[in-house]
Each structure stands twice: as structure tokens, then as C-alpha cells.
C-alpha beads as a LAMMPS data file, in Angstrom:
LAMMPS data file: protein, C-alpha beads

111 atoms
110 bonds

1 atom types
1 bond types

-500.0 500.0 xlo xhi
-500.0 500.0 ylo yhi
-500.0 500.0 zlo zhi

Masses

1 110.0

Atoms # bond

1 1 1 -321.077 -315.828 150.985
2 1 1 -323.331 -313.818 153.292
3 1 1 -321.958 -312.576 156.589
4 1 1 -324.407 -312.580 159.438
5 1 1 -324.149 -309.637 161.905
6 1 1 -322.789 -312.054 164.518
7 1 1 -319.797 -312.917 162.285
8 1 1 -319.017 -309.300 161.354
9 1 1 -316.556 -307.061 163.158
10 1 1 -318.327 -304.356 165.164
11 1 1 -317.835 -300.964 163.544
12 1 1 -317.592 -297.952 165.853
13 1 1 -316.677 -294.354 165.235
14 1 1 -315.540 -292.252 168.165
15 1 1 -315.632 -288.465 167.846
16 1 1 -315.821 -285.325 169.951
17 1 1 -319.078 -283.289 169.800
18 1 1 -319.254 -281.104 166.667
19 1 1 -316.150 -282.775 165.198
20 1 1 -315.585 -281.047 161.864
21 1 1 -314.288 -284.340 160.364
22 1 1 -317.324 -286.476 161.432
23 1 1 -319.280 -285.769 158.221
24 1 1 -316.200 -286.683 156.122
25 1 1 -315.651 -290.048 157.751
26 1 1 -319.400 -290.766 157.656
27 1 1 -319.406 -290.065 153.884
28 1 1 -316.298 -292.197 153.273
29 1 1 -317.578 -295.138 155.280
30 1 1 -320.783 -294.997 153.280
31 1 1 -318.720 -294.946 150.032
32 1 1 -316.411 -297.754 151.271
33 1 1 -319.437 -299.988 152.062
34 1 1 -320.505 -299.729 148.398
35 1 1 -324.200 -300.328 149.072
36 1 1 -323.818 -302.866 151.871
37 1 1 -325.929 -302.101 154.939
38 1 1 -323.698 -302.373 157.989
39 1 1 -324.537 -301.032 161.434
40 1 1 -322.081 -298.344 162.543
41 1 1 -322.104 -297.205 166.159
42 1 1 -321.377 -293.453 166.567
43 1 1 -320.146 -292.481 170.044
44 1 1 -319.486 -288.908 171.147
45 1 1 -316.619 -288.694 173.581
46 1 1 -316.871 -285.875 176.054
47 1 1 -313.652 -285.963 178.091
48 1 1 -310.070 -287.261 178.114
49 1 1 -310.799 -290.079 180.543
50 1 1 -313.522 -291.392 178.258
51 1 1 -311.150 -291.061 175.262
52 1 1 -308.657 -293.254 177.036
53 1 1 -311.344 -295.791 178.076
54 1 1 -312.807 -295.972 174.546
55 1 1 -309.435 -296.017 172.760
56 1 1 -309.925 -292.775 170.863
57 1 1 -306.693 -291.552 169.334
58 1 1 -308.065 -288.262 168.144
59 1 1 -311.367 -287.369 166.517
60 1 1 -312.613 -289.210 164.600
61 1 1 -311.296 -292.751 165.395
62 1 1 -312.656 -295.838 163.628
63 1 1 -312.665 -299.036 165.673
64 1 1 -313.221 -302.554 164.356
65 1 1 -314.121 -304.833 167.230
66 1 1 -312.547 -302.256 169.520
67 1 1 -309.216 -302.069 167.640
68 1 1 -307.969 -299.104 165.610
69 1 1 -306.904 -300.409 162.158
70 1 1 -305.211 -297.075 161.409
71 1 1 -303.237 -296.854 164.690
72 1 1 -299.714 -295.587 164.202
73 1 1 -296.803 -296.103 166.577
74 1 1 -296.748 -293.406 169.249
75 1 1 -300.324 -292.363 168.724
76 1 1 -301.810 -291.458 172.160
77 1 1 -305.419 -291.377 173.250
78 1 1 -306.886 -287.907 173.142
79 1 1 -309.548 -285.412 172.204
80 1 1 -307.709 -283.482 169.494
81 1 1 -308.491 -283.609 165.760
82 1 1 -306.899 -286.615 164.115
83 1 1 -305.164 -286.570 160.795
84 1 1 -304.868 -289.612 158.544
85 1 1 -301.913 -289.956 156.130
86 1 1 -302.840 -291.160 152.650
87 1 1 -300.635 -293.248 150.301
88 1 1 -299.658 -290.065 148.363
89 1 1 -298.374 -288.474 151.553
90 1 1 -301.247 -285.982 152.000
91 1 1 -303.262 -285.862 155.202
92 1 1 -306.950 -285.386 155.903
93 1 1 -309.338 -285.738 158.831
94 1 1 -310.552 -289.134 157.721
95 1 1 -309.114 -292.235 156.055
96 1 1 -309.312 -292.506 152.285
97 1 1 -312.319 -294.409 150.966
98 1 1 -310.051 -297.137 149.483
99 1 1 -308.299 -297.595 152.823
100 1 1 -311.618 -297.833 154.616
101 1 1 -312.854 -300.407 152.081
102 1 1 -309.663 -302.416 152.565
103 1 1 -309.890 -302.556 156.410
104 1 1 -313.623 -303.313 156.285
105 1 1 -312.961 -306.185 153.907
106 1 1 -309.954 -307.539 155.850
107 1 1 -311.960 -307.489 159.097
108 1 1 -314.853 -309.419 157.588
109 1 1 -317.312 -306.506 157.748
110 1 1 -317.511 -306.756 153.929
111 1 1 -317.396 -309.942 151.912

Bonds

1 1 1 2
2 1 2 3
3 1 3 4
4 1 4 5
5 1 5 6
6 1 6 7
7 1 7 8
8 1 8 9
9 1 9 10
10 1 10 11
11 1 11 12
12 1 12 13
13 1 13 14
14 1 14 15
15 1 15 16
16 1 16 17
17 1 17 18
18 1 18 19
19 1 19 20
20 1 20 21
21 1 21 22
22 1 22 23
23 1 23 24
24 1 24 25
25 1 25 26
26 1 26 27
27 1 27 28
28 1 28 29
29 1 29 30
30 1 30 31
31 1 31 32
32 1 32 33
33 1 33 34
34 1 34 35
35 1 35 36
36 1 36 37
37 1 37 38
38 1 38 39
39 1 39 40
40 1 40 41
41 1 41 42
42 1 42 43
43 1 43 44
44 1 44 45
45 1 45 46
46 1 46 47
47 1 47 48
48 1 48 49
49 1 49 50
50 1 50 51
51 1 51 52
52 1 52 53
53 1 53 54
54 1 54 55
55 1 55 56
56 1 56 57
57 1 57 58
58 1 58 59
59 1 59 60
60 1 60 61
61 1 61 62
62 1 62 63
63 1 63 64
64 1 64 65
65 1 65 66
66 1 66 67
67 1 67 68
68 1 68 69
69 1 69 70
70 1 70 71
71 1 71 72
72 1 72 73
73 1 73 74
74 1 74 75
75 1 75 76
76 1 76 77
77 1 77 78
78 1 78 79
79 1 79 80
80 1 80 81
81 1 81 82
82 1 82 83
83 1 83 84
84 1 84 85
85 1 85 86
86 1 86 87
87 1 87 88
88 1 88 89
89 1 89 90
90 1 90 91
91 1 91 92
92 1 92 93
93 1 93 94
94 1 94 95
95 1 95 96
96 1 96 97
97 1 97 98
98 1 98 99
99 1 99 100
100 1 100 101
101 1 101 102
102 1 102 103
103 1 103 104
104 1 104 105
105 1 105 106
106 1 106 107
107 1 107 108
108 1 108 109
109 1 109 110
110 1 110 111
């Protein structure tokens, strides 16, 4: 079944300018999409007030229709670098490709 853009969740990545993890999340999103062309909005957040307004819980933050699928209890909005915990307990500055693929599929971005 083909998903029209109107039916898909909106994909947004929030990051601070020159975020060292932005290239990593960009690469992993591309890998997770597995050839599907999906618009991704990239927003640079320049101050703490904007981070709160946009719902950025560290840089980078992925939002699907404005919700953070990787939000953890106690995570506060902010401008600091964000770490994502993987299934094996390690942490990195972006979600694992498999985790991104899962949330993109669950949200209807991918069929």
C-alpha cells in the first residue's frame, strides 16, 4: 500500500547549530528509510526558549508529528548534546538505525 504524504507522520529533526551528531542522525535516518523518499524537516534551534517551544530534549531530537518517539522519563527540554541508549546498553549521539526504522514504520512514515 502506498502512503500519501498527507497520511504520513511529519518527520522533523531538531538540532543546535554545528551539532556534532547531526551528520550521524542524518545518515541513520537515510539508512532506516531503506530507499524510501520521505521529506525530513531540519530545524536549527538557537536558544533554550526555542528548545522548549519545539520540544527539543537535547541535540539532535527526532520528532514524529511533533512527538519524540525516544523520550525517556525525566528528559527535559534543552540545548545540550543528547545521548541515545541502544539495546546493548551502549550510548551514541543518534538512535540506532534499527530503532529508527521501527519508529518510522510504527508511525506510518514507512509501509
